[in-house]
N, CA and C of each residue as an Amber inpcrd file, in Angstrom:
protein
   711
   0.8410000  -1.1820000   0.0000000   0.0000000   0.0000000   0.0000000
   0.8860000   1.2450000   0.0000000   0.7560000   2.0930000  -0.9590000
   1.5600000   3.2940000  -1.0630000   0.8700000   4.4430000  -0.3400000
   1.6590000   5.2100000   0.3970000   1.1160000   6.3650000   1.0960000
   1.4500000   7.6360000   0.3320000   0.4960000   8.5120000   0.2220000
   0.7150000   9.8050000  -0.3980000   0.1860000  10.8700000   0.5210000
   0.5530000  12.1180000   0.2680000   0.1640000  13.2270000   1.1310000
  -0.9100000  14.0520000   0.4590000  -1.9930000  14.3240000   1.2140000
  -3.0440000  15.1940000   0.7330000  -3.0710000  16.4560000   1.5780000
  -3.5890000  17.5180000   1.0100000  -3.7410000  18.7550000   1.7580000
  -5.1880000  18.9240000   2.2110000  -5.8540000  17.7820000   2.4460000
  -7.2260000  17.8150000   2.9270000  -7.3090000  16.9680000   4.1770000
  -8.3740000  17.1220000   4.8880000  -8.5140000  16.4770000   6.1760000
  -9.0300000  15.0570000   6.0010000  -8.1170000  14.0890000   5.9810000
  -8.4760000  12.6900000   5.8240000  -7.7280000  11.8940000   6.8830000
  -8.4200000  10.9390000   7.4980000  -7.8020000  10.0910000   8.4940000
  -7.2300000   8.8320000   7.8260000  -6.3230000   8.1500000   8.5440000
  -5.8630000   6.8450000   8.0780000  -7.0730000   5.9320000   7.9220000
  -7.0510000   5.1190000   6.8920000  -8.1140000   4.1490000   6.6790000
  -7.4720000   2.7750000   6.5620000  -7.9670000   1.8220000   7.3310000
  -7.4600000   0.4690000   7.2650000  -8.4000000  -0.3530000   6.3960000
  -7.8260000  -1.1890000   5.5220000  -8.6460000  -1.8670000   4.5250000
  -8.7560000  -3.3680000   4.7820000  -8.5390000  -3.8020000   6.0300000
  -8.7050000  -5.2060000   6.3300000 -10.1930000  -5.5380000   6.3980000
 -10.5370000  -6.6740000   5.8280000 -11.9540000  -7.0390000   5.7650000
 -12.4180000  -7.6660000   7.0690000 -11.5970000  -8.5020000   7.6610000
 -12.0140000  -9.2270000   8.8570000 -11.3830000  -8.6470000  10.1120000
 -10.0600000  -8.5170000  10.1280000  -9.3980000  -8.0570000  11.3340000
  -9.2780000  -6.5380000  11.3010000  -9.9850000  -5.8990000  12.2150000
 -10.0080000  -4.4460000  12.2760000  -9.0320000  -3.9530000  13.3270000
  -8.3490000  -2.8710000  13.0340000  -7.4680000  -2.2300000  13.9880000
  -7.9960000  -0.8380000  14.2940000  -7.6240000  -0.2830000  15.4490000
  -8.0900000   1.0650000  15.7550000  -7.6770000   2.0620000  14.6830000
  -8.5770000   2.9510000  14.3210000  -8.2840000   3.9830000  13.3350000
  -7.2290000   4.9450000  13.8550000  -7.3420000   5.2990000  15.1270000
  -6.4140000   6.2250000  15.7540000  -6.1040000   5.7140000  17.1460000
  -5.0370000   6.1790000  17.7810000  -4.8300000   5.8200000  19.1840000
  -6.0400000   6.2500000  20.0060000  -6.3000000   5.5250000  21.0770000
  -7.4530000   5.8460000  21.8890000  -7.4550000   7.3040000  22.3200000
  -8.5840000   7.9530000  22.1570000  -8.6810000   9.3350000  22.5880000
  -8.7580000   9.3530000  24.1000000  -7.8610000  10.0640000  24.8010000
  -7.8710000  10.0400000  26.2720000  -9.2330000  10.4600000  26.8120000
  -9.7090000   9.6960000  27.7650000 -10.9770000  10.0380000  28.3780000
 -10.7720000  11.1150000  29.4340000 -11.6950000  12.0520000  29.5040000
 -11.6580000  13.0720000  30.5410000 -12.5460000  12.5850000  31.6770000
 -11.9930000  11.6660000  32.4710000 -12.8150000  10.9680000  33.4570000
 -12.7670000  11.6660000  34.8150000 -12.9710000  12.9500000  34.8280000
 -13.0190000  13.7080000  36.0650000 -14.4610000  13.7960000  36.5400000
 -14.6300000  14.2160000  37.7840000 -15.9770000  14.3780000  38.3210000
 -16.7400000  15.4890000  37.6140000 -16.0120000  16.3520000  36.8700000
 -16.6550000  17.4750000  36.1970000 -17.3530000  17.0760000  34.9030000
 -17.0950000  15.8380000  34.4220000 -17.7730000  15.3820000  33.2090000
 -19.2760000  15.3940000  33.4500000 -20.0330000  15.9330000  32.5160000
 -21.4750000  16.0120000  32.7090000 -22.1750000  15.9770000  31.3550000
 -23.4740000  15.7480000  31.3900000 -24.3030000  15.7160000  30.1860000
 -25.1770000  16.9510000  30.1430000 -25.2240000  17.5830000  28.9730000
 -26.1380000  18.6980000  28.7560000 -27.5420000  18.1250000  28.6090000
 -28.3920000  18.3640000  29.5880000 -29.7180000  17.7580000  29.5890000
 -30.5880000  18.2500000  28.4410000 -30.2700000  19.4060000  27.8800000
 -31.0760000  19.9560000  26.7910000 -30.7270000  19.3150000  25.4550000
 -29.4230000  19.1310000  25.1980000 -28.9860000  18.6320000  23.8970000
 -28.5770000  17.1710000  23.9150000 -28.3080000  16.6150000  25.1020000
 -27.8210000  15.2490000  25.1810000 -26.3390000  15.1340000  24.9230000
 -25.6150000  16.2610000  24.7700000 -24.1780000  16.2070000  24.5160000
 -23.4140000  15.9240000  25.7990000 -22.2900000  15.2060000  25.6540000
 -21.3900000  14.9740000  26.7740000 -20.3600000  16.0890000  26.7760000
 -20.2150000  16.7740000  27.9100000 -19.3640000  17.9570000  27.9890000
 -18.0920000  17.6560000  28.7610000 -16.9740000  18.2690000  28.3080000
 -15.7240000  18.0990000  29.0300000 -15.5960000  19.1730000  30.1010000
 -14.4090000  19.2380000  30.7190000 -14.2130000  20.1520000  31.8430000
 -14.3420000  21.6160000  31.4440000 -14.1630000  21.9210000  30.1620000
 -14.2830000  23.3000000  29.6890000 -15.6900000  23.6390000  29.2130000
 -16.5860000  22.6750000  29.3030000 -17.9450000  22.9020000  28.8320000
 -18.1130000  22.6770000  27.3450000 -17.0640000  22.1330000  26.6740000
 -17.1420000  21.8560000  25.2460000 -17.7070000  20.4630000  25.0210000
 -18.4680000  20.3030000  23.9490000 -19.0720000  19.0020000  23.6450000
 -18.0020000  18.0190000  23.2110000 -17.9710000  16.8320000  23.8380000
 -17.0520000  15.7760000  23.4290000 -17.6280000  15.0020000  22.2500000
 -18.9140000  14.7560000  22.2530000 -19.6040000  14.2370000  21.0690000
 -21.0960000  14.4900000  21.2370000 -21.7760000  14.5120000  20.1130000
 -23.2100000  14.8010000  20.1450000 -23.9970000  13.5320000  20.4110000
 -25.2320000  13.7000000  20.7440000 -26.1110000  12.5630000  20.9500000
 -26.2290000  11.7590000  19.6590000 -26.1910000  10.4410000  19.7670000
 -26.1610000   9.5960000  18.5920000 -27.5580000   9.4370000  18.0000000
 -27.6290000   9.3490000  16.6640000 -28.9130000   9.3330000  15.9830000
 -29.5470000   7.9650000  15.9430000 -28.7640000   6.9250000  15.6480000
 -29.3240000   5.5840000  15.5510000 -29.5040000   5.0000000  16.9480000
 -30.7280000   4.9480000  17.4020000 -31.0240000   4.4530000  18.7420000
 -31.5440000   3.0200000  18.6390000 -30.9250000   2.0670000  19.3160000
 -31.4040000   0.6770000  19.2390000 -32.7730000   0.5290000  19.8690000
 -33.5730000  -0.3630000  19.3000000 -34.8790000  -0.6520000  19.8820000
 -34.7310000  -1.5270000  21.1230000 -33.6470000  -2.2970000  21.1790000
 -33.3720000  -3.0990000  22.3760000 -31.8970000  -3.4570000  22.4130000
 -31.4110000  -3.7270000  23.6190000 -30.0550000  -4.2350000  23.8230000
 -30.1780000  -5.4190000  24.7700000 -29.6210000  -6.5610000  24.3800000
 -29.6920000  -7.7640000  25.1960000 -28.2860000  -8.2360000  25.5370000
 -28.1730000  -8.9940000  26.6130000 -26.8920000  -9.6010000  26.9770000
 -27.1200000 -11.0440000  27.4050000 -26.0800000 -11.8370000  27.2990000
 -26.1770000 -13.2420000  27.6780000 -26.2350000 -13.4160000  29.1890000
 -25.6800000 -12.4480000  29.9400000 -25.6980000 -12.5140000  31.4020000
 -25.3800000 -11.1340000  31.9620000 -25.6830000 -10.9530000  33.2490000
 -25.3700000  -9.7110000  33.9610000 -24.9910000 -10.0540000  35.3960000
 -23.9750000  -9.4010000  35.9000000 -23.5390000  -9.6280000  37.2730000
 -24.6130000  -9.1540000  38.2470000 -24.9160000  -9.9980000  39.2290000
 -25.8930000  -9.6430000  40.2600000 -25.2520000  -8.7650000  41.3280000
 -26.1000000  -8.0480000  42.0480000 -25.6110000  -7.3160000  43.2090000
 -25.2740000  -5.8650000  42.9720000 -25.6840000  -5.3000000  41.8450000
 -25.3910000  -3.8960000  41.5800000 -26.0100000  -3.4420000  40.2820000
 -25.7460000  -2.2060000  39.9100000 -26.2700000  -1.6600000  38.6610000
 -25.2780000  -1.9430000  37.5400000 -25.3430000  -3.1520000  36.9790000
 -24.4090000  -3.5760000  35.9380000 -25.1320000  -3.9890000  34.6660000
 -26.3710000  -3.5360000  34.4780000 -27.1780000  -4.0320000  33.3640000
 -26.6270000  -3.5530000  32.0180000 -27.0640000  -4.2130000  30.9580000
 -26.4810000  -4.0180000  29.6400000 -26.7540000  -2.6270000  29.0780000
 -27.8210000  -1.9600000  29.5200000 -28.1070000  -0.6240000  29.0010000
 -27.0860000   0.4140000  29.4520000 -26.2450000   0.0440000  30.4090000
 -25.1780000   0.9520000  30.8280000 -24.1720000   1.2360000  29.7090000
 -24.0920000   0.3680000  28.7220000 -23.1190000   0.5910000  27.6520000
 -23.6060000   1.6180000  26.6310000 -24.8450000   2.1000000  26.8140000
 -25.4010000   3.0720000  25.8650000 -26.0210000   4.2540000  26.5920000
 -25.4390000   4.6200000  27.7560000 -26.0620000   5.6660000  28.5710000
 -25.2450000   6.9540000  28.6310000 -24.1670000   7.0540000  27.8410000
 -23.3360000   8.2600000  27.8510000 -22.7790000   8.5710000  29.2420000
 -22.5110000   7.5350000  30.0220000 -22.0650000   7.7440000  31.3990000
 -20.8400000   6.8730000  31.6700000 -19.7010000   7.5070000  31.9010000
 -18.4710000   6.7710000  32.1730000 -18.4490000   6.1400000  33.5650000
 -19.3970000   6.5220000  34.4090000 -19.4130000   5.9910000  35.7740000
 -20.1170000   4.6450000  35.8710000 -20.7490000   4.1930000  34.7860000
 -21.4620000   2.9230000  34.7940000 -20.8430000   1.9740000  33.7740000
 -21.1870000   0.6910000  33.8910000 -20.6630000  -0.3110000  32.9550000
 -21.5700000  -1.5280000  32.9480000 -21.5600000  -2.2460000  31.8120000
 -22.1300000  -3.5900000  31.7880000 -21.0610000  -4.5460000  32.2780000
 -21.4590000  -5.4570000  33.1580000 -20.5530000  -6.4830000  33.6760000
 -21.1970000  -7.8330000  33.4350000 -20.4940000  -8.7220000  32.7310000
 -21.0620000 -10.0470000  32.4630000 -21.1890000 -10.8080000  33.7910000
 -22.0190000 -11.8540000  33.8060000 -22.3910000 -12.4550000  35.0760000
 -22.0200000 -13.8930000  35.3060000 -21.1290000 -14.4630000  34.4950000
 -20.7730000 -15.8600000  34.7210000 -19.4910000 -15.9560000  35.5490000
 -19.2640000 -17.1250000  36.1280000 -18.0150000 -17.3750000  36.8410000
 -16.8820000 -17.4240000  35.8180000 -15.7340000 -16.9280000  36.1770000
 -14.5740000 -16.8480000  35.3030000 -14.6280000 -15.5640000  34.4840000
 -13.9740000 -15.5270000  33.3120000 -13.6960000 -14.2750000  32.6170000
 -14.7350000 -13.8600000  31.5770000 -15.8000000 -14.5990000  31.4280000
 -16.8460000 -14.1760000  30.5020000 -16.5750000 -14.5060000  29.0490000
 -15.6590000 -15.4450000  28.7760000 -15.4260000 -15.8560000  27.3950000
 -16.7020000 -16.4880000  26.8390000 -17.1070000 -16.0220000  25.6690000
 -18.3300000 -16.5240000  25.0470000 -19.5640000 -15.7110000  25.3890000
 -19.4670000 -14.8080000  26.3770000 -20.6100000 -13.9500000  26.6930000
 -20.7820000 -12.9020000  25.5980000 -21.9840000 -12.3530000  25.4770000
 -22.2700000 -11.4770000  24.3360000 -23.2700000 -10.3930000  24.7010000
 -23.2760000  -9.3680000  23.8680000 -24.2990000  -8.3330000  23.8990000
 -24.8230000  -8.1750000  22.4770000 -26.0920000  -7.8270000  22.3440000
 -26.6990000  -7.7120000  21.0170000 -27.5950000  -6.4850000  20.9390000
 -27.3500000  -5.6840000  19.9050000 -28.1720000  -4.5150000  19.6060000
 -29.1840000  -4.8930000  18.5290000 -30.4020000  -4.3790000  18.6740000
 -31.4130000  -4.5450000  17.6320000 -31.9070000  -3.1730000  17.2000000
 -31.9690000  -2.9760000  15.8880000 -32.4780000  -1.7390000  15.2980000
 -33.6080000  -2.1110000  14.3500000 -34.7870000  -1.5460000  14.5460000
 -35.8770000  -1.8100000  13.6010000 -35.6070000  -1.0800000  12.2850000
 -35.1010000   0.1590000  12.3970000 -34.6840000   0.9420000  11.2290000
 -33.4560000   1.7570000  11.6120000 -32.7670000   2.2780000  10.6000000
 -31.6220000   3.1480000  10.8180000 -31.8950000   4.5200000  10.2240000
 -31.5830000   5.5600000  10.9780000 -31.6910000   6.9190000  10.4550000
 -30.5330000   7.2590000   9.5310000 -29.4170000   6.5670000   9.7360000
 -28.2290000   6.8010000   8.9270000 -27.4270000   5.5130000   8.8770000
 -26.5880000   5.3430000   7.8540000 -25.7480000   4.1570000   7.7550000
 -24.7190000   4.1480000   8.8920000 -24.3080000   2.9610000   9.3050000
 -23.3130000   2.7960000  10.3620000 -21.9730000   2.4930000   9.7200000
 -20.9340000   3.2540000  10.0950000 -19.6190000   3.0440000   9.5010000
 -18.5870000   2.5220000  10.4830000 -18.9460000   2.3570000  11.7440000
 -17.9730000   1.8470000  12.6990000 -18.5430000   1.8490000  14.1050000
 -17.6610000   1.6130000  15.0800000 -18.0670000   1.6070000  16.4810000
 -17.0800000   2.4210000  17.3030000 -17.5840000   2.9680000  18.3890000
 -16.7470000   3.6220000  19.3910000 -16.8450000   2.7950000  20.6590000
 -15.6980000   2.3720000  21.1700000 -15.6480000   1.3830000  22.2470000
 -14.8820000   1.9500000  23.4320000 -15.5080000   1.9280000  24.5960000
 -14.8620000   2.3350000  25.8390000 -14.7250000   1.0810000  26.7000000
 -13.5300000   0.5390000  26.7410000 -13.2670000  -0.7770000  27.3040000
 -13.0960000  -0.7220000  28.8200000 -13.5760000  -1.7640000  29.4940000
 -13.3680000  -1.8770000  30.9270000 -14.3360000  -1.0340000  31.7390000
 -14.1230000  -1.0210000  33.0540000 -14.9390000  -0.2310000  33.9720000
 -14.1590000   1.0400000  34.2880000 -14.4360000   2.1150000  33.5270000
 -13.5800000   3.3020000  33.5640000 -14.0410000   4.3500000  34.5730000
 -14.8280000   3.9500000  35.5360000 -15.2600000   4.8890000  36.5800000
 -14.0540000   5.6050000  37.1870000 -12.9850000   4.8650000  37.3690000
 -11.6990000   5.4360000  37.7690000 -10.6240000   4.4250000  37.4040000
  -9.3770000   4.8110000  37.5250000  -8.2910000   3.9330000  37.0880000
  -8.1770000   2.6940000  37.9670000  -8.6030000   2.7920000  39.1990000
  -8.5600000   1.6400000  40.1010000  -9.5370000   0.5680000  39.6330000
 -10.8000000   0.9590000  39.3590000 -11.7710000  -0.0280000  38.8910000
 -11.3940000  -0.5610000  37.5100000 -10.7410000   0.2760000  36.7030000
 -10.3110000  -0.1690000  35.3790000  -9.3080000  -1.3150000  35.4930000
  -8.3250000  -1.1820000  36.3660000  -7.2860000  -2.2030000  36.5050000
  -7.7810000  -3.4330000  37.2560000  -8.6200000  -3.2310000  38.2570000
  -9.0500000  -4.3520000  39.0900000  -9.9800000  -5.3070000  38.3440000
 -10.7950000  -4.7810000  37.4210000 -11.7180000  -5.6170000  36.6640000
 -11.1310000  -5.9790000  35.3050000 -11.6150000  -7.0660000  34.7290000
 -11.1030000  -7.5190000  33.4360000 -11.6600000  -6.6590000  32.3060000
 -10.8900000  -6.5930000  31.2120000 -11.2590000  -5.8220000  30.0190000
 -11.2570000  -6.7360000  28.8010000 -11.9880000  -6.3400000  27.7870000
 -12.0540000  -7.1530000  26.5690000 -10.7780000  -6.9740000  25.7520000
 -10.2150000  -8.0710000  25.2840000  -9.0440000  -8.0400000  24.4060000
  -9.4470000  -8.2780000  22.9520000 -10.3770000  -9.1860000  22.7380000
 -10.8160000  -9.5000000  21.3740000 -12.2980000  -9.8480000  21.3940000
 -13.0230000  -9.3230000  20.3980000 -14.4430000  -9.6280000  20.2470000
 -14.7410000 -10.0320000  18.8150000 -15.7520000 -10.8800000  18.6590000
 -16.2660000 -11.1950000  17.3280000 -17.5760000 -10.4590000  17.1510000
 -17.7060000  -9.7860000  16.0130000 -18.9250000  -9.0480000  15.6980000
 -19.7320000  -9.8180000  14.6650000 -21.0460000  -9.8930000  14.8840000
 -21.9680000 -10.5560000  13.9720000 -22.9790000  -9.5350000  13.4550000
 -23.3370000  -9.6530000  12.2090000 -24.4070000  -8.8580000  11.6160000
 -25.5060000  -9.8100000  11.1650000 -26.6590000  -9.6920000  11.8080000
 -27.7960000 -10.5760000  11.5160000 -27.4090000 -12.0480000  11.5570000
 -26.6480000 -12.4040000  12.5830000 -26.2900000 -13.7980000  12.8280000
 -25.0750000 -14.3020000  12.0860000 -24.5010000 -13.5020000  11.1910000
 -23.3390000 -13.9360000  10.4150000 -22.0860000 -13.1970000  10.8800000
 -20.9440000 -13.9070000  11.0090000 -19.7030000 -13.2460000  11.4230000
 -19.3710000 -12.0780000  10.5020000 -19.0100000 -10.9500000  11.0910000
 -18.7600000  -9.7280000  10.3280000 -17.3370000  -9.2210000  10.5030000
 -16.7860000  -9.3240000  11.7160000 -15.4360000  -8.8080000  11.9620000
 -14.9010000  -9.3360000  13.2810000 -13.5790000  -9.3810000  13.3750000
 -12.8870000  -9.6050000  14.6380000 -12.3210000  -8.2610000  15.0750000
 -12.6260000  -7.8500000  16.2880000 -12.2140000  -6.5460000  16.7940000
 -11.1570000  -6.7490000  17.8700000  -9.9500000  -6.2670000  17.6150000
  -8.8360000  -6.3680000  18.5530000  -8.7020000  -5.0570000  19.3150000
  -8.8460000  -5.1280000  20.6270000  -8.8550000  -3.9410000  21.4700000
  -7.5450000  -3.7830000  22.2270000  -7.1190000  -2.5330000  22.3710000
  -5.9630000  -2.2410000  23.1970000  -6.3920000  -2.1620000  24.6550000
  -5.4470000  -2.4490000  25.5540000  -5.7240000  -2.3550000  26.9850000
  -5.3850000  -0.9470000  27.4460000  -6.2760000  -0.0110000  27.1220000
  -5.9840000   1.3920000  27.3660000  -7.1750000   2.0900000  27.9990000
  -6.8890000   3.0090000  28.9060000  -7.9000000   3.8030000  29.6000000
  -8.3170000   4.9440000  28.6830000  -9.0150000   4.5970000  27.6110000
  -9.3510000   5.5610000  26.5610000 -10.4150000   4.9630000  25.6600000
 -11.0710000   5.8170000  24.8820000 -11.9740000   5.3140000  23.8600000
 -11.1720000   4.8290000  22.6640000 -11.7420000   3.8920000  21.9220000
 -11.1050000   3.3680000  20.7190000 -12.1370000   3.3610000  19.5920000
 -11.6950000   3.7890000  18.4050000 -12.5790000   3.8740000  17.2470000
 -12.2220000   2.7860000  16.2400000 -13.2400000   2.1640000  15.6600000
 -13.0580000   1.1390000  14.6350000 -13.9960000   1.4520000  13.4720000
 -13.4670000   1.3570000  12.2520000 -14.2770000   1.6380000  11.0670000
 -14.3470000   0.3970000  10.1820000 -15.5160000   0.2070000   9.5640000
 -15.7500000  -0.9600000   8.7140000 -15.3920000  -0.6450000   7.2660000
 -14.9720000  -1.6810000   6.5390000 -14.7650000  -1.5220000   5.0990000
 -16.0820000  -1.2820000   4.3800000 -17.1300000  -1.9970000   4.7960000
 -18.4450000  -1.8780000   4.1670000 -19.4330000  -1.3010000   5.1650000
 -20.1330000  -0.2630000   4.7580000 -21.1240000   0.3570000   5.6230000
 -22.2690000  -0.6060000   5.9160000 -22.8550000  -0.4600000   7.1000000
 -24.1260000  -1.1070000   7.3830000 -25.1920000  -0.1230000   6.9180000
 -25.7850000  -0.4080000   5.7870000 -26.6060000   0.5670000   5.0700000
 -27.9050000   0.9020000   5.8020000 -28.3130000   2.1550000   5.6740000
 -29.4880000   2.6530000   6.3770000 -30.7970000   2.0880000   5.8280000
 -30.7530000   1.4710000   4.6320000 -31.9900000   0.9320000   4.0710000
 -32.3020000  -0.4710000   4.6010000 -31.4100000  -1.0280000   5.4320000
 -31.6650000  -2.3350000   6.0260000 -32.6920000  -2.2040000   7.1510000
 -33.4560000  -3.2500000   7.3490000 -34.4810000  -3.2690000   8.3900000
 -34.2000000  -4.4130000   9.3630000 -34.6750000  -4.2410000  10.5900000
 -34.5770000  -5.2820000  11.6140000 -33.1480000  -5.8400000  11.7250000
 -32.2400000  -4.9580000  12.0500000 -30.8130000  -5.2920000  12.1060000
 -30.4390000  -5.7780000  13.5000000 -29.6530000  -6.8310000  13.5410000
 -29.0970000  -7.3270000  14.8010000 -27.5630000  -7.2640000  14.7210000
 -26.9470000  -6.5710000  15.6640000 -25.4880000  -6.4660000  15.7300000
 -25.0510000  -7.0380000  17.0740000 -24.2890000  -8.1100000  17.0010000
 -23.9140000  -8.8580000  18.2070000 -22.3990000  -8.8300000  18.3960000
 -21.9660000  -8.7210000  19.6510000 -20.5470000  -8.7280000  19.9960000
 -20.3000000  -9.8360000  21.0200000 -19.3990000 -10.7560000  20.6830000
 -19.0820000 -11.8960000  21.5450000 -17.6470000 -11.7720000  22.0660000
 -17.4710000 -11.9550000  23.3620000 -16.1400000 -11.8660000  23.9720000
 -15.3370000 -13.1250000  23.6350000 -14.1490000 -12.9270000  23.0560000
 -13.2660000 -14.0420000  22.7070000 -12.0550000 -14.1450000  23.6370000
 -11.4870000 -12.9930000  24.0000000 -10.3200000 -12.9600000  24.8820000
 -10.4230000 -11.7400000  25.7820000  -9.7430000 -11.7990000  26.9310000
  -9.7910000 -10.6730000  27.8590000  -8.3940000 -10.3440000  28.3910000
  -8.2820000  -9.1210000  28.9250000  -7.1470000  -8.7240000  29.7440000
  -7.5770000  -8.9450000  31.1960000  -6.9420000  -9.8690000  31.9360000
  -7.4090000 -10.1700000  33.2970000  -7.2560000  -8.9810000  34.2410000
  -8.2500000  -8.8190000  35.1240000  -8.1610000  -7.8000000  36.1460000
  -7.2080000  -8.2210000  37.2520000  -6.7170000  -7.2430000  37.9810000
  -5.7910000  -7.5460000  39.0770000  -6.5120000  -8.1160000  40.2980000
  -7.8450000  -7.8950000  40.3800000  -8.5950000  -8.3520000  41.5530000
  -9.7940000  -9.2110000  41.1770000 -10.5060000  -8.8360000  40.1090000
 -11.7380000  -9.5340000  39.7400000 -11.6330000 -10.1430000  38.3440000
 -12.3410000 -11.2620000  38.1520000 -12.4180000 -11.8700000  36.8280000
 -13.5230000 -11.2410000  35.9720000 -14.4350000 -10.5270000  36.6070000
 -15.5620000  -9.9350000  35.8780000 -15.0660000  -9.0500000  34.7360000
 -15.5880000  -9.2660000  33.5310000 -15.2210000  -8.4570000  32.3670000
 -16.2690000  -7.3710000  32.1540000 -15.7890000  -6.1390000  31.9270000
 -16.6550000  -4.9640000  31.9080000 -16.5110000  -4.1880000  30.6030000
 -17.5900000  -3.5420000  30.2000000 -17.5870000  -2.5980000  29.0750000
 -18.3610000  -1.3660000  29.5160000 -17.7480000  -0.1920000  29.4040000
 -18.4060000   1.0440000  29.8420000 -19.3200000   1.6330000  28.7760000
 -18.8510000   1.7010000  27.5290000 -19.6650000   2.2480000  26.4390000
 -19.3280000   1.5060000  25.1490000 -20.3480000   1.2280000  24.3510000
 -20.1570000   0.6300000  23.0220000 -21.2390000   1.2260000  22.1280000
 -20.8260000   2.1060000  21.2340000 -21.7810000   2.8630000  20.4180000
 -21.4670000   2.7490000  18.9410000 -22.4930000   2.8940000  18.1350000
 -22.3220000   2.8930000  16.6980000 -21.8980000   4.2820000  16.2160000
 -21.0210000   4.3140000  15.2080000 -20.6180000   5.5730000  14.5810000
 -21.4210000   5.7210000  13.2980000 -22.2450000   6.7510000  13.2480000
 -23.0990000   6.9760000  12.0800000 -22.3530000   7.7610000  11.0150000
 -22.6500000   7.4920000   9.7670000 -22.0920000   8.2770000   8.6670000
 -22.5070000   9.7350000   8.8500000 -21.5650000  10.6300000   8.6900000
 -21.8690000  12.0440000   8.8190000 -21.7110000  12.5840000  10.2180000
 -21.4160000  11.7090000  11.1940000 -21.1480000  12.2010000  12.5400000
 -19.9070000  13.0660000  12.5320000 -19.9470000  14.1520000  13.2480000
 -18.7680000  15.0060000  13.3660000 -17.7420000  14.3430000  14.2690000
 -16.4610000  14.5350000  13.9500000 -15.4260000  14.0460000  14.8320000
 -15.3630000  14.9370000  16.0690000 -15.2980000  14.3550000  17.2670000
 -15.3170000  15.1520000  18.4800000 -13.9860000  15.8200000  18.7580000
 -14.0320000  16.7920000  19.6430000 -12.8240000  17.4550000  20.1020000
 -11.8510000  16.4150000  20.6410000 -10.5620000  16.6180000  20.3600000
  -9.4500000  15.7640000  20.7940000  -9.2600000  14.5260000  19.9270000
 -10.0930000  14.3350000  18.8550000  -9.8050000  13.2600000  17.9100000
  -8.4340000  13.4920000  17.2930000  -7.6690000  12.4050000  17.1420000
  -6.3050000  12.5070000  16.6440000  -6.2580000  12.3690000  15.1220000
  -5.4730000  13.2290000  14.4820000  -5.2620000  13.1870000  13.0380000
  -3.7860000  12.8990000  12.7960000  -3.4880000  11.9090000  11.9520000
  -2.1010000  11.5550000  11.6750000  -1.5280000  12.4720000  10.6060000
  -0.3820000  13.0740000  10.9250000   0.2420000  14.0290000  10.0350000
   1.2200000  13.3260000   9.1010000   1.7490000  14.0670000   8.1120000
   2.6490000  13.4850000   7.1210000   3.9640000  13.0050000   7.7260000
   4.3310000  13.5410000   8.9070000   5.5720000  13.1120000   9.5600000
   5.3260000  12.0370000  10.6130000   4.1250000  11.4210000  10.5730000
   3.7270000  10.3320000  11.4690000   3.4740000  10.7740000  12.9000000
   3.3950000  12.0690000  13.1460000   2.9620000  12.5610000  14.4490000
   1.4500000  12.7600000  14.4090000   0.8610000  13.0780000  15.5570000
  -0.5780000  13.2800000  15.6370000  -0.8910000  14.6730000  16.1690000
  -1.9790000  15.2380000  15.6600000  -2.5040000  16.5020000  16.1710000
  -3.9700000  16.3150000  16.5500000  -4.3960000  17.0460000  17.5700000
  -5.8230000  17.0960000  17.8470000  -6.5310000  17.7970000  16.6920000
  -7.7270000  17.3510000  16.3720000  -8.4300000  17.8730000  15.2080000
  -8.6520000  19.3790000  15.3130000  -8.8520000  19.8860000  16.5300000
  -9.1070000  21.3170000  16.6820000  -7.8360000  22.1550000  16.5090000
  -6.6510000  21.4940000  16.4570000  -5.3870000  22.2240000  16.3120000
  -4.8960000  22.2860000  14.8660000  -5.6330000  21.6580000  13.9370000
  -5.2210000  21.6840000  12.5380000  -5.3370000  23.0810000  11.9500000
  -4.3950000  23.3940000  11.0560000  -4.3910000  24.6960000  10.4010000
  -4.3580000  24.5120000   8.8910000  -4.8090000  25.5130000   8.1710000
  -4.7630000  25.4740000   6.7110000  -3.3250000  25.2210000   6.2500000
  -3.1530000  24.2420000   5.3480000  -1.8270000  23.9120000   4.8440000
  -1.1750000  22.7400000   5.5350000  -1.7460000  22.2850000   6.6590000
  -1.2020000  21.1050000   7.3260000  -1.2750000  19.8970000   6.3890000
  -0.2390000  19.0610000   6.4310000  -0.1770000  17.8830000   5.5720000
  -0.6580000  16.6660000   6.3510000  -1.6720000  16.0100000   5.7940000
  -2.3120000  14.8770000   6.4390000  -1.9610000  13.5960000   5.6960000
  -1.6370000  12.5470000   6.4420000  -1.2890000  11.2730000   5.8130000
  -2.5470000  10.5100000   5.4410000  -2.6280000  10.0560000   4.1730000
  -3.7350000   9.2270000   3.7250000  -3.1600000   8.1030000   2.8880000
  -3.9560000   7.5030000   2.0380000  -3.4550000   6.4030000   1.2310000
  -3.9130000   6.5330000  -0.2040000  -3.1630000   5.8700000  -1.0910000
  -3.4610000   5.8820000  -2.5060000  -4.5130000   4.8310000  -2.8040000
  -5.7310000   5.2620000  -3.1360000  -6.8280000   4.3250000  -3.3430000
  -6.6050000   3.4190000  -4.5600000  -5.6870000   3.7520000  -5.4500000
  -5.4720000   2.9590000  -6.6620000  -4.4940000   1.8200000  -6.4480000
  -3.8530000   1.7630000  -5.2810000  -2.8480000   0.7250000  -5.0120000
  -3.1460000   0.0060000  -3.7070000
């Protein structure tokens, strides 16, 4: 694959069909007590009051899980609540290999081009390390294997983009994620996921998204200036 330089704002694109890698390094989470949600717009705000991302358009009609840990608020809807203080925790003995979560959409307002994944129980760094995190997941679309997702063990969000869009004209869509491997916790075997959301086509990139430059360094998207050289790829090769 040959790399060329464009003077337009384009992110690295990975063209693997099955094994997906993160598009960019995990965007650091601002996991302070000051994180809050704008009740009027549904936006998640950082410490400066700036929107980290807007409310997502494609809302699932249901979210199911194979199991849930008893004894607390660990239900599966925690992965879609825009709240870093909550998490879904699987409920079987051991590390949760083979456990799954499934989203159902009756219709889509927009095509889905990827997922945003917040791994582990990120309420704080202590809970993140003590509980297990997902290392590898298998994704299914309407019951058929769609991708293997390899996750980094990082206290940050991770973005993954698909080669083929999940088109908005599809109906009654089921998107399932099955745990294949985990990063063991230092104290608990319970495997946790804080947020797992679909990335819709046309969604704006949030503040602090990383853009890879021509010299292989990264800049925050809000720091880009006219004339900056962005690394992309030659679509003909």
